[in-house]
Structures are given as structure tokens and as C-alpha cells.
PyMOL Python script that loads the backbone (N, CA, C, O; Angstrom):
from pymol import cmd

cmd.read_pdbstr("""\
ATOM      1  N   MET A   1      -9.578 -11.029 -13.357  1.00  0.00           N
ATOM      2  CA  MET A   1      -8.891 -12.053 -14.093  1.00  0.00           C
ATOM      3  C   MET A   1      -9.863 -13.160 -14.513  1.00  0.00           C
ATOM      4  O   MET A   1      -9.724 -13.744 -15.587  1.00  0.00           O
ATOM      5  N   GLU A   2     -10.844 -13.440 -13.657  1.00  0.00           N
ATOM      6  CA  GLU A   2     -11.833 -14.454 -14.018  1.00  0.00           C
ATOM      7  C   GLU A   2     -12.603 -14.053 -15.268  1.00  0.00           C
ATOM      8  O   GLU A   2     -12.900 -14.887 -16.123  1.00  0.00           O
ATOM      9  N   LYS A   3     -12.922 -12.766 -15.364  1.00  0.00           N
ATOM     10  CA  LYS A   3     -13.668 -12.271 -16.524  1.00  0.00           C
ATOM     11  C   LYS A   3     -12.901 -12.533 -17.818  1.00  0.00           C
ATOM     12  O   LYS A   3     -13.506 -12.763 -18.865  1.00  0.00           O
ATOM     13  N   ASN A   4     -11.583 -12.498 -17.747  1.00  0.00           N
ATOM     14  CA  ASN A   4     -10.751 -12.723 -18.924  1.00  0.00           C
ATOM     15  C   ASN A   4     -10.248 -14.166 -19.013  1.00  0.00           C
ATOM     16  O   ASN A   4      -9.400 -14.484 -19.847  1.00  0.00           O
ATOM     17  N   TYR A   5     -10.782 -15.042 -18.139  1.00  0.00           N
ATOM     18  CA  TYR A   5     -10.404 -16.457 -18.126  1.00  0.00           C
ATOM     19  C   TYR A   5      -8.899 -16.651 -17.932  1.00  0.00           C
ATOM     20  O   TYR A   5      -8.282 -17.524 -18.542  1.00  0.00           O
ATOM     21  N   PHE A   6      -8.334 -15.818 -17.071  1.00  0.00           N
ATOM     22  CA  PHE A   6      -6.906 -15.911 -16.783  1.00  0.00           C
ATOM     23  C   PHE A   6      -6.693 -16.756 -15.538  1.00  0.00           C
ATOM     24  O   PHE A   6      -7.258 -16.468 -14.483  1.00  0.00           O
ATOM     25  N   ASP A   7      -5.895 -17.779 -15.655  1.00  0.00           N
ATOM     26  CA  ASP A   7      -5.546 -18.642 -14.534  1.00  0.00           C
ATOM     27  C   ASP A   7      -4.176 -18.217 -14.008  1.00  0.00           C
ATOM     28  O   ASP A   7      -3.178 -18.385 -14.709  1.00  0.00           O
ATOM     29  N   PRO A   8      -4.102 -17.671 -12.794  1.00  0.00           N
ATOM     30  CA  PRO A   8      -2.823 -17.193 -12.261  1.00  0.00           C
ATOM     31  C   PRO A   8      -1.731 -18.259 -12.225  1.00  0.00           C
ATOM     32  O   PRO A   8      -0.545 -17.929 -12.226  1.00  0.00           O
ATOM     33  N   SER A   9      -2.116 -19.524 -12.193  1.00  0.00           N
ATOM     34  CA  SER A   9      -1.095 -20.572 -12.154  1.00  0.00           C
ATOM     35  C   SER A   9      -0.259 -20.592 -13.430  1.00  0.00           C
ATOM     36  O   SER A   9       0.824 -21.177 -13.447  1.00  0.00           O
ATOM     37  N   GLN A  10      -0.745 -19.961 -14.499  1.00  0.00           N
ATOM     38  CA  GLN A  10       0.042 -19.854 -15.724  1.00  0.00           C
ATOM     39  C   GLN A  10       1.339 -19.091 -15.462  1.00  0.00           C
ATOM     40  O   GLN A  10       2.364 -19.363 -16.088  1.00  0.00           O
ATOM     41  N   ILE A  11       1.291 -18.161 -14.558  1.00  0.00           N
ATOM     42  CA  ILE A  11       2.452 -17.349 -14.220  1.00  0.00           C
ATOM     43  C   ILE A  11       3.127 -17.885 -12.958  1.00  0.00           C
ATOM     44  O   ILE A  11       4.349 -18.024 -12.911  1.00  0.00           O
ATOM     45  N   THR A  12       2.326 -18.181 -11.943  1.00  0.00           N
ATOM     46  CA  THR A  12       2.883 -18.510 -10.630  1.00  0.00           C
ATOM     47  C   THR A  12       3.548 -19.878 -10.573  1.00  0.00           C
ATOM     48  O   THR A  12       4.379 -20.104  -9.693  1.00  0.00           O
ATOM     49  N   PHE A  13       3.218 -20.795 -11.470  1.00  0.00           N
ATOM     50  CA  PHE A  13       3.867 -22.105 -11.433  1.00  0.00           C
ATOM     51  C   PHE A  13       5.385 -21.962 -11.544  1.00  0.00           C
ATOM     52  O   PHE A  13       6.132 -22.572 -10.778  1.00  0.00           O
ATOM     53  N   GLN A  14       5.829 -21.158 -12.496  1.00  0.00           N
ATOM     54  CA  GLN A  14       7.279 -20.962 -12.639  1.00  0.00           C
ATOM     55  C   GLN A  14       7.837 -20.240 -11.416  1.00  0.00           C
ATOM     56  O   GLN A  14       8.927 -20.571 -10.949  1.00  0.00           O
ATOM     57  N   TRP A  15       7.104 -19.260 -10.893  1.00  0.00           N
ATOM     58  CA  TRP A  15       7.573 -18.549  -9.709  1.00  0.00           C
ATOM     59  C   TRP A  15       7.858 -19.540  -8.589  1.00  0.00           C
ATOM     60  O   TRP A  15       8.934 -19.524  -7.991  1.00  0.00           O
ATOM     61  N   PHE A  16       6.880 -20.403  -8.310  1.00  0.00           N
ATOM     62  CA  PHE A  16       7.002 -21.327  -7.183  1.00  0.00           C
ATOM     63  C   PHE A  16       8.005 -22.441  -7.448  1.00  0.00           C
ATOM     64  O   PHE A  16       8.814 -22.765  -6.579  1.00  0.00           O
ATOM     65  N   SER A  17       7.962 -23.025  -8.634  1.00  0.00           N
ATOM     66  CA  SER A  17       8.822 -24.176  -8.909  1.00  0.00           C
ATOM     67  C   SER A  17      10.298 -23.806  -8.938  1.00  0.00           C
ATOM     68  O   SER A  17      11.150 -24.642  -8.635  1.00  0.00           O
ATOM     69  N   CYS A  18      10.612 -22.572  -9.298  1.00  0.00           N
ATOM     70  CA  CYS A  18      12.018 -22.131  -9.366  1.00  0.00           C
ATOM     71  C   CYS A  18      12.348 -21.121  -8.277  1.00  0.00           C
ATOM     72  O   CYS A  18      13.419 -20.514  -8.290  1.00  0.00           O
ATOM     73  N   ILE A  19      11.438 -20.944  -7.347  1.00  0.00           N
ATOM     74  CA  ILE A  19      11.586 -19.975  -6.255  1.00  0.00           C
ATOM     75  C   ILE A  19      12.018 -18.610  -6.806  1.00  0.00           C
ATOM     76  O   ILE A  19      12.935 -17.975  -6.286  1.00  0.00           O
ATOM     77  N   PHE A  20      11.342 -18.184  -7.857  1.00  0.00           N
ATOM     78  CA  PHE A  20      11.522 -16.884  -8.492  1.00  0.00           C
ATOM     79  C   PHE A  20      12.887 -16.690  -9.157  1.00  0.00           C
ATOM     80  O   PHE A  20      13.220 -15.569  -9.542  1.00  0.00           O
ATOM     81  N   ALA A  21      13.683 -17.750  -9.301  1.00  0.00           N
ATOM     82  CA  ALA A  21      15.051 -17.626  -9.815  1.00  0.00           C
ATOM     83  C   ALA A  21      15.116 -17.023 -11.216  1.00  0.00           C
ATOM     84  O   ALA A  21      16.082 -16.333 -11.540  1.00  0.00           O
ATOM     85  N   TYR A  22      14.122 -17.266 -12.038  1.00  0.00           N
ATOM     86  CA  TYR A  22      14.157 -16.768 -13.416  1.00  0.00           C
ATOM     87  C   TYR A  22      13.387 -15.462 -13.591  1.00  0.00           C
ATOM     88  O   TYR A  22      13.285 -14.942 -14.702  1.00  0.00           O
ATOM     89  N   ASN A  23      12.852 -14.938 -12.507  1.00  0.00           N
ATOM     90  CA  ASN A  23      11.938 -13.820 -12.640  1.00  0.00           C
ATOM     91  C   ASN A  23      12.430 -12.497 -12.070  1.00  0.00           C
ATOM     92  O   ASN A  23      11.855 -11.448 -12.360  1.00  0.00           O
ATOM     93  N   PHE A  24      13.482 -12.533 -11.267  1.00  0.00           N
ATOM     94  CA  PHE A  24      13.954 -11.306 -10.636  1.00  0.00           C
ATOM     95  C   PHE A  24      15.458 -11.191 -10.769  1.00  0.00           C
ATOM     96  O   PHE A  24      16.161 -12.186 -10.945  1.00  0.00           O
ATOM     97  N   ASN A  25      15.944  -9.952 -10.681  1.00  0.00           N
ATOM     98  CA  ASN A  25      17.396  -9.784 -10.744  1.00  0.00           C
ATOM     99  C   ASN A  25      18.028 -10.342  -9.465  1.00  0.00           C
ATOM    100  O   ASN A  25      17.336 -10.616  -8.484  1.00  0.00           O
ATOM    101  N   PHE A  26      19.331 -10.501  -9.496  1.00  0.00           N
ATOM    102  CA  PHE A  26      20.033 -11.193  -8.416  1.00  0.00           C
ATOM    103  C   PHE A  26      19.878 -10.514  -7.064  1.00  0.00           C
ATOM    104  O   PHE A  26      19.730 -11.192  -6.048  1.00  0.00           O
ATOM    105  N   GLU A  27      19.909  -9.189  -7.037  1.00  0.00           N
ATOM    106  CA  GLU A  27      19.786  -8.467  -5.763  1.00  0.00           C
ATOM    107  C   GLU A  27      18.432  -8.734  -5.102  1.00  0.00           C
ATOM    108  O   GLU A  27      18.361  -9.016  -3.906  1.00  0.00           O
ATOM    109  N   VAL A  28      17.372  -8.642  -5.883  1.00  0.00           N
ATOM    110  CA  VAL A  28      16.028  -8.914  -5.356  1.00  0.00           C
ATOM    111  C   VAL A  28      15.922 -10.379  -4.955  1.00  0.00           C
ATOM    112  O   VAL A  28      15.356 -10.705  -3.911  1.00  0.00           O
ATOM    113  N   LEU A  29      16.465 -11.254  -5.781  1.00  0.00           N
ATOM    114  CA  LEU A  29      16.415 -12.687  -5.521  1.00  0.00           C
ATOM    115  C   LEU A  29      17.112 -13.051  -4.216  1.00  0.00           C
ATOM    116  O   LEU A  29      16.619 -13.901  -3.474  1.00  0.00           O
ATOM    117  N   GLN A  30      18.240 -12.429  -3.926  1.00  0.00           N
ATOM    118  CA  GLN A  30      18.950 -12.685  -2.664  1.00  0.00           C
ATOM    119  C   GLN A  30      18.066 -12.358  -1.466  1.00  0.00           C
ATOM    120  O   GLN A  30      17.988 -13.139  -0.516  1.00  0.00           O
ATOM    121  N   ARG A  31      17.417 -11.236  -1.508  1.00  0.00           N
ATOM    122  CA  ARG A  31      16.554 -10.827  -0.389  1.00  0.00           C
ATOM    123  C   ARG A  31      15.361 -11.755  -0.252  1.00  0.00           C
ATOM    124  O   ARG A  31      14.984 -12.147   0.852  1.00  0.00           O
ATOM    125  N   LEU A  32      14.771 -12.099  -1.393  1.00  0.00           N
ATOM    126  CA  LEU A  32      13.626 -13.003  -1.387  1.00  0.00           C
ATOM    127  C   LEU A  32      14.013 -14.357  -0.787  1.00  0.00           C
ATOM    128  O   LEU A  32      13.288 -14.897   0.049  1.00  0.00           O
ATOM    129  N   TRP A  33      15.148 -14.901  -1.210  1.00  0.00           N
ATOM    130  CA  TRP A  33      15.577 -16.202  -0.696  1.00  0.00           C
ATOM    131  C   TRP A  33      15.941 -16.126   0.787  1.00  0.00           C
ATOM    132  O   TRP A  33      15.697 -17.084   1.522  1.00  0.00           O
ATOM    133  N   ASP A  34      16.510 -15.029   1.238  1.00  0.00           N
ATOM    134  CA  ASP A  34      16.778 -14.877   2.675  1.00  0.00           C
ATOM    135  C   ASP A  34      15.486 -15.032   3.466  1.00  0.00           C
ATOM    136  O   ASP A  34      15.423 -15.786   4.437  1.00  0.00           O
ATOM    137  N   VAL A  35      14.470 -14.316   3.040  1.00  0.00           N
ATOM    138  CA  VAL A  35      13.186 -14.385   3.734  1.00  0.00           C
ATOM    139  C   VAL A  35      12.579 -15.784   3.604  1.00  0.00           C
ATOM    140  O   VAL A  35      12.008 -16.310   4.560  1.00  0.00           O
ATOM    141  N   PHE A  36      12.705 -16.379   2.425  1.00  0.00           N
ATOM    142  CA  PHE A  36      12.184 -17.732   2.188  1.00  0.00           C
ATOM    143  C   PHE A  36      12.821 -18.733   3.154  1.00  0.00           C
ATOM    144  O   PHE A  36      12.117 -19.552   3.745  1.00  0.00           O
ATOM    145  N   PHE A  37      14.142 -18.675   3.317  1.00  0.00           N
ATOM    146  CA  PHE A  37      14.817 -19.628   4.191  1.00  0.00           C
ATOM    147  C   PHE A  37      14.538 -19.356   5.668  1.00  0.00           C
ATOM    148  O   PHE A  37      14.592 -20.273   6.488  1.00  0.00           O
ATOM    149  N   ILE A  38      14.247 -18.131   6.003  1.00  0.00           N
ATOM    150  CA  ILE A  38      13.936 -17.792   7.403  1.00  0.00           C
ATOM    151  C   ILE A  38      12.478 -18.097   7.737  1.00  0.00           C
ATOM    152  O   ILE A  38      12.186 -18.691   8.775  1.00  0.00           O
ATOM    153  N   LYS A  39      11.567 -17.689   6.857  1.00  0.00           N
ATOM    154  CA  LYS A  39      10.131 -17.771   7.154  1.00  0.00           C
ATOM    155  C   LYS A  39       9.432 -18.997   6.559  1.00  0.00           C
ATOM    156  O   LYS A  39       8.358 -19.379   7.025  1.00  0.00           O
ATOM    157  N   GLY A  40      10.024 -19.612   5.543  1.00  0.00           N
ATOM    158  CA  GLY A  40       9.403 -20.796   4.947  1.00  0.00           C
ATOM    159  C   GLY A  40       8.648 -20.488   3.661  1.00  0.00           C
ATOM    160  O   GLY A  40       8.676 -19.371   3.144  1.00  0.00           O
ATOM    161  N   ASP A  41       7.973 -21.524   3.165  1.00  0.00           N
ATOM    162  CA  ASP A  41       7.339 -21.427   1.854  1.00  0.00           C
ATOM    163  C   ASP A  41       6.122 -20.510   1.786  1.00  0.00           C
ATOM    164  O   ASP A  41       5.685 -20.159   0.690  1.00  0.00           O
ATOM    165  N   LYS A  42       5.570 -20.118   2.915  1.00  0.00           N
ATOM    166  CA  LYS A  42       4.446 -19.173   2.916  1.00  0.00           C
ATOM    167  C   LYS A  42       4.828 -17.859   2.236  1.00  0.00           C
ATOM    168  O   LYS A  42       3.987 -17.168   1.662  1.00  0.00           O
ATOM    169  N   VAL A  43       6.101 -17.539   2.314  1.00  0.00           N
ATOM    170  CA  VAL A  43       6.610 -16.295   1.744  1.00  0.00           C
ATOM    171  C   VAL A  43       6.381 -16.245   0.236  1.00  0.00           C
ATOM    172  O   VAL A  43       6.076 -15.184  -0.309  1.00  0.00           O
ATOM    173  N   LEU A  44       6.526 -17.378  -0.438  1.00  0.00           N
ATOM    174  CA  LEU A  44       6.340 -17.411  -1.892  1.00  0.00           C
ATOM    175  C   LEU A  44       4.924 -16.983  -2.268  1.00  0.00           C
ATOM    176  O   LEU A  44       4.735 -16.195  -3.194  1.00  0.00           O
ATOM    177  N   PHE A  45       3.951 -17.493  -1.561  1.00  0.00           N
ATOM    178  CA  PHE A  45       2.559 -17.128  -1.820  1.00  0.00           C
ATOM    179  C   PHE A  45       2.325 -15.652  -1.508  1.00  0.00           C
ATOM    180  O   PHE A  45       1.654 -14.955  -2.269  1.00  0.00           O
ATOM    181  N   ARG A  46       2.868 -15.179  -0.409  1.00  0.00           N
ATOM    182  CA  ARG A  46       2.684 -13.780  -0.019  1.00  0.00           C
ATOM    183  C   ARG A  46       3.315 -12.821  -1.027  1.00  0.00           C
ATOM    184  O   ARG A  46       2.740 -11.778  -1.338  1.00  0.00           O
ATOM    185  N   ILE A  47       4.478 -13.166  -1.528  1.00  0.00           N
ATOM    186  CA  ILE A  47       5.133 -12.325  -2.537  1.00  0.00           C
ATOM    187  C   ILE A  47       4.303 -12.297  -3.812  1.00  0.00           C
ATOM    188  O   ILE A  47       4.142 -11.246  -4.432  1.00  0.00           O
ATOM    189  N   SER A  48       3.780 -13.444  -4.198  1.00  0.00           N
ATOM    190  CA  SER A  48       2.928 -13.512  -5.389  1.00  0.00           C
ATOM    191  C   SER A  48       1.689 -12.633  -5.224  1.00  0.00           C
ATOM    192  O   SER A  48       1.315 -11.896  -6.136  1.00  0.00           O
ATOM    193  N   LEU A  49       1.062 -12.719  -4.065  1.00  0.00           N
ATOM    194  CA  LEU A  49      -0.107 -11.875  -3.799  1.00  0.00           C
ATOM    195  C   LEU A  49       0.256 -10.397  -3.838  1.00  0.00           C
ATOM    196  O   LEU A  49      -0.501  -9.578  -4.359  1.00  0.00           O
ATOM    197  N   ALA A  50       1.412 -10.061  -3.287  1.00  0.00           N
ATOM    198  CA  ALA A  50       1.855  -8.663  -3.285  1.00  0.00           C
ATOM    199  C   ALA A  50       2.066  -8.165  -4.710  1.00  0.00           C
ATOM    200  O   ALA A  50       1.699  -7.036  -5.037  1.00  0.00           O
ATOM    201  N   ILE A  51       2.655  -9.004  -5.556  1.00  0.00           N
ATOM    202  CA  ILE A  51       2.872  -8.619  -6.951  1.00  0.00           C
ATOM    203  C   ILE A  51       1.536  -8.352  -7.636  1.00  0.00           C
ATOM    204  O   ILE A  51       1.358  -7.325  -8.291  1.00  0.00           O
ATOM    205  N   PHE A  52       0.599  -9.288  -7.478  1.00  0.00           N
ATOM    206  CA  PHE A  52      -0.715  -9.103  -8.106  1.00  0.00           C
ATOM    207  C   PHE A  52      -1.447  -7.896  -7.522  1.00  0.00           C
ATOM    208  O   PHE A  52      -2.166  -7.199  -8.237  1.00  0.00           O
ATOM    209  N   HIS A  53      -1.266  -7.650  -6.230  1.00  0.00           N
ATOM    210  CA  HIS A  53      -1.903  -6.477  -5.615  1.00  0.00           C
ATOM    211  C   HIS A  53      -1.363  -5.182  -6.226  1.00  0.00           C
ATOM    212  O   HIS A  53      -2.127  -4.268  -6.537  1.00  0.00           O
ATOM    213  N   LEU A  54      -0.054  -5.115  -6.391  1.00  0.00           N
ATOM    214  CA  LEU A  54       0.555  -3.925  -6.990  1.00  0.00           C
ATOM    215  C   LEU A  54       0.117  -3.734  -8.444  1.00  0.00           C
ATOM    216  O   LEU A  54       0.046  -2.610  -8.940  1.00  0.00           O
ATOM    217  N   LEU A  55      -0.167  -4.828  -9.105  1.00  0.00           N
ATOM    218  CA  LEU A  55      -0.561  -4.772 -10.517  1.00  0.00           C
ATOM    219  C   LEU A  55      -2.066  -4.618 -10.734  1.00  0.00           C
ATOM    220  O   LEU A  55      -2.513  -4.487 -11.874  1.00  0.00           O
ATOM    221  N   THR A  56      -2.838  -4.632  -9.676  1.00  0.00           N
ATOM    222  CA  THR A  56      -4.298  -4.607  -9.799  1.00  0.00           C
ATOM    223  C   THR A  56      -4.818  -3.511 -10.727  1.00  0.00           C
ATOM    224  O   THR A  56      -5.627  -3.817 -11.603  1.00  0.00           O
ATOM    225  N   PRO A  57      -4.403  -2.256 -10.587  1.00  0.00           N
ATOM    226  CA  PRO A  57      -4.937  -1.222 -11.486  1.00  0.00           C
ATOM    227  C   PRO A  57      -4.670  -1.522 -12.968  1.00  0.00           C
ATOM    228  O   PRO A  57      -5.541  -1.304 -13.811  1.00  0.00           O
ATOM    229  N   LYS A  58      -3.488  -2.014 -13.281  1.00  0.00           N
ATOM    230  CA  LYS A  58      -3.156  -2.334 -14.675  1.00  0.00           C
ATOM    231  C   LYS A  58      -3.915  -3.565 -15.160  1.00  0.00           C
ATOM    232  O   LYS A  58      -4.393  -3.603 -16.294  1.00  0.00           O
ATOM    233  N   ILE A  59      -4.023  -4.574 -14.290  1.00  0.00           N
ATOM    234  CA  ILE A  59      -4.716  -5.804 -14.669  1.00  0.00           C
ATOM    235  C   ILE A  59      -6.191  -5.538 -14.931  1.00  0.00           C
ATOM    236  O   ILE A  59      -6.776  -6.123 -15.843  1.00  0.00           O
ATOM    237  N   LEU A  60      -6.792  -4.663 -14.141  1.00  0.00           N
ATOM    238  CA  LEU A  60      -8.214  -4.366 -14.326  1.00  0.00           C
ATOM    239  C   LEU A  60      -8.507  -3.693 -15.663  1.00  0.00           C
ATOM    240  O   LEU A  60      -9.632  -3.752 -16.158  1.00  0.00           O
ATOM    241  N   LYS A  61      -7.516  -3.069 -16.235  1.00  0.00           N
ATOM    242  CA  LYS A  61      -7.690  -2.428 -17.542  1.00  0.00           C
ATOM    243  C   LYS A  61      -7.553  -3.420 -18.697  1.00  0.00           C
ATOM    244  O   LYS A  61      -7.907  -3.100 -19.831  1.00  0.00           O
ATOM    245  N   CYS A  62      -7.050  -4.596 -18.422  1.00  0.00           N
ATOM    246  CA  CYS A  62      -6.817  -5.596 -19.470  1.00  0.00           C
ATOM    247  C   CYS A  62      -8.128  -6.249 -19.904  1.00  0.00           C
ATOM    248  O   CYS A  62      -9.043  -6.446 -19.105  1.00  0.00           O
ATOM    249  N   THR A  63      -8.187  -6.574 -21.179  1.00  0.00           N
ATOM    250  CA  THR A  63      -9.386  -7.219 -21.719  1.00  0.00           C
ATOM    251  C   THR A  63      -9.099  -8.607 -22.284  1.00  0.00           C
ATOM    252  O   THR A  63     -10.016  -9.306 -22.713  1.00  0.00           O
ATOM    253  N   GLU A  64      -7.829  -9.004 -22.285  1.00  0.00           N
ATOM    254  CA  GLU A  64      -7.449 -10.314 -22.803  1.00  0.00           C
ATOM    255  C   GLU A  64      -6.358 -10.922 -21.933  1.00  0.00           C
ATOM    256  O   GLU A  64      -5.616 -10.213 -21.253  1.00  0.00           O
ATOM    257  N   VAL A  65      -6.275 -12.237 -21.967  1.00  0.00           N
ATOM    258  CA  VAL A  65      -5.257 -12.957 -21.198  1.00  0.00           C
ATOM    259  C   VAL A  65      -3.856 -12.503 -21.591  1.00  0.00           C
ATOM    260  O   VAL A  65      -2.994 -12.322 -20.732  1.00  0.00           O
ATOM    261  N   SER A  66      -3.635 -12.322 -22.866  1.00  0.00           N
ATOM    262  CA  SER A  66      -2.299 -11.921 -23.332  1.00  0.00           C
ATOM    263  C   SER A  66      -1.880 -10.574 -22.752  1.00  0.00           C
ATOM    264  O   SER A  66      -0.697 -10.355 -22.490  1.00  0.00           O
ATOM    265  N   GLU A  67      -2.822  -9.683 -22.553  1.00  0.00           N
ATOM    266  CA  GLU A  67      -2.514  -8.382 -21.956  1.00  0.00           C
ATOM    267  C   GLU A  67      -2.094  -8.546 -20.495  1.00  0.00           C
ATOM    268  O   GLU A  67      -1.167  -7.879 -20.034  1.00  0.00           O
ATOM    269  N   ILE A  68      -2.770  -9.426 -19.774  1.00  0.00           N
ATOM    270  CA  ILE A  68      -2.435  -9.665 -18.369  1.00  0.00           C
ATOM    271  C   ILE A  68      -1.029 -10.250 -18.265  1.00  0.00           C
ATOM    272  O   ILE A  68      -0.229  -9.815 -17.436  1.00  0.00           O
ATOM    273  N   LYS A  69      -0.735 -11.230 -19.101  1.00  0.00           N
ATOM    274  CA  LYS A  69       0.613 -11.826 -19.098  1.00  0.00           C
ATOM    275  C   LYS A  69       1.674 -10.769 -19.391  1.00  0.00           C
ATOM    276  O   LYS A  69       2.739 -10.768 -18.775  1.00  0.00           O
ATOM    277  N   LYS A  70       1.385  -9.880 -20.321  1.00  0.00           N
ATOM    278  CA  LYS A  70       2.340  -8.835 -20.686  1.00  0.00           C
ATOM    279  C   LYS A  70       2.602  -7.902 -19.499  1.00  0.00           C
ATOM    280  O   LYS A  70       3.746  -7.524 -19.248  1.00  0.00           O
ATOM    281  N   VAL A  71       1.549  -7.534 -18.773  1.00  0.00           N
ATOM    282  CA  VAL A  71       1.689  -6.661 -17.603  1.00  0.00           C
ATOM    283  C   VAL A  71       2.590  -7.315 -16.559  1.00  0.00           C
ATOM    284  O   VAL A  71       3.474  -6.665 -16.001  1.00  0.00           O
ATOM    285  N   VAL A  72       2.367  -8.592 -16.299  1.00  0.00           N
ATOM    286  CA  VAL A  72       3.167  -9.306 -15.288  1.00  0.00           C
ATOM    287  C   VAL A  72       4.617  -9.428 -15.750  1.00  0.00           C
ATOM    288  O   VAL A  72       5.540  -9.250 -14.956  1.00  0.00           O
ATOM    289  N   GLU A  73       4.818  -9.729 -17.019  1.00  0.00           N
ATOM    290  CA  GLU A  73       6.178  -9.857 -17.543  1.00  0.00           C
ATOM    291  C   GLU A  73       6.930  -8.532 -17.502  1.00  0.00           C
ATOM    292  O   GLU A  73       8.135  -8.514 -17.249  1.00  0.00           O
ATOM    293  N   GLU A  74       6.237  -7.428 -17.747  1.00  0.00           N
ATOM    294  CA  GLU A  74       6.876  -6.105 -17.678  1.00  0.00           C
ATOM    295  C   GLU A  74       7.374  -5.818 -16.268  1.00  0.00           C
ATOM    296  O   GLU A  74       8.470  -5.285 -16.095  1.00  0.00           O
ATOM    297  N   VAL A  75       6.588  -6.163 -15.267  1.00  0.00           N
ATOM    298  CA  VAL A  75       6.991  -5.926 -13.884  1.00  0.00           C
ATOM    299  C   VAL A  75       8.186  -6.795 -13.531  1.00  0.00           C
ATOM    300  O   VAL A  75       9.099  -6.337 -12.844  1.00  0.00           O
ATOM    301  N   GLN A  76       8.197  -8.037 -13.988  1.00  0.00           N
ATOM    302  CA  GLN A  76       9.323  -8.922 -13.716  1.00  0.00           C
ATOM    303  C   GLN A  76      10.595  -8.335 -14.314  1.00  0.00           C
ATOM    304  O   GLN A  76      11.663  -8.424 -13.708  1.00  0.00           O
ATOM    305  N   ALA A  77      10.493  -7.743 -15.482  1.00  0.00           N
ATOM    306  CA  ALA A  77      11.667  -7.158 -16.140  1.00  0.00           C
ATOM    307  C   ALA A  77      12.202  -5.962 -15.353  1.00  0.00           C
ATOM    308  O   ALA A  77      13.404  -5.700 -15.360  1.00  0.00           O
ATOM    309  N   MET A  78      11.318  -5.246 -14.684  1.00  0.00           N
ATOM    310  CA  MET A  78      11.742  -4.071 -13.905  1.00  0.00           C
ATOM    311  C   MET A  78      12.469  -4.480 -12.629  1.00  0.00           C
ATOM    312  O   MET A  78      13.358  -3.769 -12.161  1.00  0.00           O
ATOM    313  N   LEU A  79      12.090  -5.622 -12.069  1.00  0.00           N
ATOM    314  CA  LEU A  79      12.701  -6.053 -10.808  1.00  0.00           C
ATOM    315  C   LEU A  79      13.944  -6.778 -11.139  1.00  0.00           C
ATOM    316  O   LEU A  79      14.645  -7.244 -10.240  1.00  0.00           O
TER     317      LEU A  79
END
""", "prot")
cmd.dss("prot")
cmd.show_as("cartoon", "prot")
cmd.util.cbc("prot")
cmd.orient("prot")
């Protein structure tokens, strides 16, 4: 991502500020919030890392920031 000058905060700011409310379907969101309320805010960072980890092969193929954003948005649409 550094090679493509991609700043993850472009995506993660909304994730954190809205606790993923706009990014996942209701079923996934319920489970995420359960864990968030039980374990605390560390969970938000861990979920973000897990998402980026799962996307690593696709992200490594990207050559532009817009491609990286598209990959992340596609995954959000699937969840």
C-alpha cells in the first residue's frame, strides 16, 4: 500500500467512527457489536487488520489507490 501511496485511514476512519455501521449487513454488524461491547475498542482494530489480511493477495496486485479502494469496497458489499 505504501508503494501506491495508499493511506488506510481513508477507509478505516469511517469504519471506526461509525463502528462499521455503514459497512456491513445487519447480521454481521450484530455479531461485531456484540464482540465490541464485550471486548472493547481493540476489536475494531483487530477486525480491520483481519479484513486487510484477507485482502492482501488482491491488494498486492493493485497498482493505483483507486484499485485498492475498489477491492475494499467490494468486500464490504459481500459482507
